SEDO-268591 format. One record per residue: x, y, z of N, C-alpha, C in turn. Coordinates in steps of 0.02 Angstrom, whole numbers, padded with zeros to 5 digits, always signed. Example, Ala and Ser with C-alpha at 12.3 -4.5 7.8 and 13.67 -1.06 7.14 Angstrom:
% SEDO-268591
+00660-00284+00390+00615-00225+00390+00660-00165+00390
+00642-00112+00354+00684-00053+00357+00645+00002+00394
END
This chain:
% SEDO-268591
+02714-00638+01027+02669-00581+01026+02677-00546+00959
+02618-00530+00926+02623-00499+00859+02652-00429+00864
+02688-00410+00812+02718-00344+00810+02667-00294+00783
+02678-00231+00797+02632-00177+00778+02621-00174+00703
+02671-00178+00660+02658-00177+00588+02614-00235+00565
+02622-00293+00596+02581-00351+00578+02509-00338+00599
+02498-00310+00657+02430-00294+00681+02397-00241+00637
+02437-00193+00615+02410-00139+00574+02385-00165+00507
+02413-00220+00483+02392-00249+00419+02330-00292+00427
+02313-00311+00488+02256-00355+00500+02190-00318+00489
+02147-00347+00450+02082-00316+00436+02039-00312+00499
+02042-00362+00540+02002-00363+00602+02023-00307+00648
+02088-00297+00655+02112-00243+00699+02093-00175+00670
+02102-00167+00604+02085-00104+00572+02010-00090+00580
+01968-00140+00567+01895-00129+00573+01876-00114+00646
+01908-00147+00693+01894-00133+00764+01913-00061+00781
+01970-00040+00756+01993+00029+00769+01944+00080+00739
+01921+00065+00679+01872+00110+00647+01808+00111+00688
+01785+00054+00710+01724+00050+00751+01730+00089+00815
+01787+00082+00849+01798+00119+00912+01800+00194+00897
+01834+00213+00843+01838+00284+00825+01769+00313+00811
+01728+00276+00775+01660+00299+00761+01619+00304+00825
+01626+00253+00869+01589+00252+00932+01607+00312+00976
+01669+00335+00971+01690+00392+01011+01671+00458+00977
+01679+00462+00912+01669+00525+00877+01595+00543+00866
+01552+00494+00856+01482+00509+00843+01449+00547+00901
+01454+00523+00963+01423+00563+01017+01452+00633+01023
+01517+00640+01012+01548+00706+01015+01520+00750+00960
+01516+00723+00899+01490+00761+00843+01417+00780+00854
+01378+00733+00880+01306+00747+00892+01299+00802+00943
+01338+00799+00996+01335+00851+01048+01355+00919+01020
+01406+00920+00979+01430+00982+00950+01382+01010+00898
+01352+00966+00857+01309+00988+00802+01236+00997+00820
+01214+00972+00878+01143+00973+00896+01112+01042+00892
+01144+01094+00916+01112+01160+00912+01101+01184+00840
+01142+01159+00794+01136+01179+00724+01090+01132+00685
+01090+01069+00703+01052+01019+00667+00977+01024+00683
+00960+01040+00745+00889+01043+00764+00849+01094+00723
+00872+01156+00716+00834+01203+00673+00830+01180+00600
+00884+01151+00576+00883+01126+00507+00834+01069+00500
+00833+01024+00549+00787+00968+00548+00715+00993+00551
+00703+01043+00593+00635+01072+00597+00614+01102+00530
+00660+01136+00498+00645+01165+00432+00629+01111+00381
+00668+01058+00381+00657+01004+00334+00589+00971+00348
+00573+00959+00411+00509+00928+00428+00452+00975+00409
+00460+01039+00422+00408+01088+00404+00396+01088+00329
+00450+01089+00290+00443+01088+00217+00410+01024+00194
+00428+00968+00226+00398+00904+00209+00324+00903+00223
+00303+00930+00280+00232+00933+00296+00193+00978+00248
+00223+01035+00231+00190+01079+00183+00183+01045+00115
+00235+01010+00094+00233+00974+00030+00180+00918+00033
+00175+00885+00090+00125+00832+00098+00055+00860+00093
+00042+00916+00127-00024+00947+00124-00041+00968+00053
+00007+00998+00018-00005+01020-00051-00018+00960-00095
+00020+00907-00085+00010+00846-00124-00060+00818-00113
-00082+00819-00051-00150+00794-00036-00203+00837-00071
-00193+00903-00071-00240+00947-00105-00242+00932-00181
-00183+00927-00210-00179+00913-00282-00210+00845-00298
-00196+00796-00256-00225+00729-00267-00301+00731-00263
-00328+00770-00216-00400+00775-00210-00430+00809-00272
-00396+00861-00296-00421+00895-00357-00418+00848-00417
-00363+00811-00424-00357+00764-00479-00411+00710-00473
-00424+00688-00412-00476+00638-00401-00544+00664-00423
-00559+00727-00407-00623+00756-00427-00628+00760-00503
-00575+00783-00535-00575+00788-00608-00585+00719-00639
-00550+00669-00612-00558+00601-00638-00629+00575-00628
-00658+00589-00570-00728+00568-00558-00774+00600-00609
-00764+00664-00622-00805+00699-00672-00796+00668-00741
-00734+00654-00760-00722+00624-00826-00753+00554-00831
-00747+00515-00778-00777+00449-00778-00853+00454-00785
-00883+00501-00750-00956+00510-00755-00975+00530-00826
-00936+00576-00855-00951+00597-00924-00945+00538-00973
-00893+00499-00966-00883+00442-01011-00938+00391-01001
-00958+00379-00939-01013+00332-00927-01078+00356-00959
-01091+00421-00954-01150+00450-00986-01147+00441-01062
-01088+00454-01091-01079+00445-01163-01091+00372-01183
-01061+00327-01145-01070+00256-01161-01143+00235-01155
-01176+00259-01103-01247+00243-01093-01288+00269-01152
-01275+00331-01173-01311+00361-01229-01297+00322-01294
-01233+00303-01304-01217+00265-01365-01251+00197-01364
-01252+00164-01307-01286+00099-01303-01361+00105-01314
-01390+00157-01285-01462+00168-01295-01477+00183-01368
-01434+00223-01400-01445+00238-01471-01437+00175-01513
-01386+00135-01497-01376+00073-01535-01435+00026-01524
-01459+00021-01463-01516-00022-01449-01579+00003-01484
-01589+00068-01483-01647+00096-01518-01642+00083-01593
-01583+00090-01621-01574+00076-01693-01586+00002-01706
-01565-00041-01662-01576-00113-01671-01651-00129-01668
-01686-00099-01621-01759-00109-01615-01794-00082-01677
-01771-00025-01701-01802+00005-01761-01791-00040-01821
-01730-00067-01827-01715-00112-01883-01756-00176-01877
-01763-00201-01817-01803-00262-01807-01876-00248-01822
-01900-00190-01802-01971-00173-01815-01982-00167-01890
-01937-00137-01927-01943-00131-02000-01941-00200-02032
-01898-00242-02005-01892-00309-02033-01956-00349-02022
-01987-00339-01963-02050-00373-01948-02105-00348-01994
-02105-00282-02008-02156-00254-02051-02148-00279-02123
-02085-00287-02145-02072-00309-02213-02085-00385-02221
-02076-00421-02169-02078-00493-02176-02141-00524-02155
END
C-alpha cells in the first residue's frame, strides 16, 4: 500500500484533490455570493445593452454619412465623365471640320 508522502507527490492524486476541492467550493461560493453577484451582473448587462444601443445609433449615423459621401463622389465622377466625353466629342467635331 502506498504511503501518504508518496501519494502526495503523485500528480494524479493532487489533481483529483484539486478537482474535488473545486467541486465542493464552487457551489458554496455561488450560494454565498449570489445576492451580491446578481445586482452586479444586472448592472453589467444594463451597461452592455446601453453601449450596444449607442453603438447601433453611431453606426447608423456613420452609414448615412458614408451614403452621402458615396452619392457625392458618384455625382462628381459622373460630371467628370460627362465633361470628358463632351470634350472628346468637341475635339472630334473640330477634327472632322478641319479634315
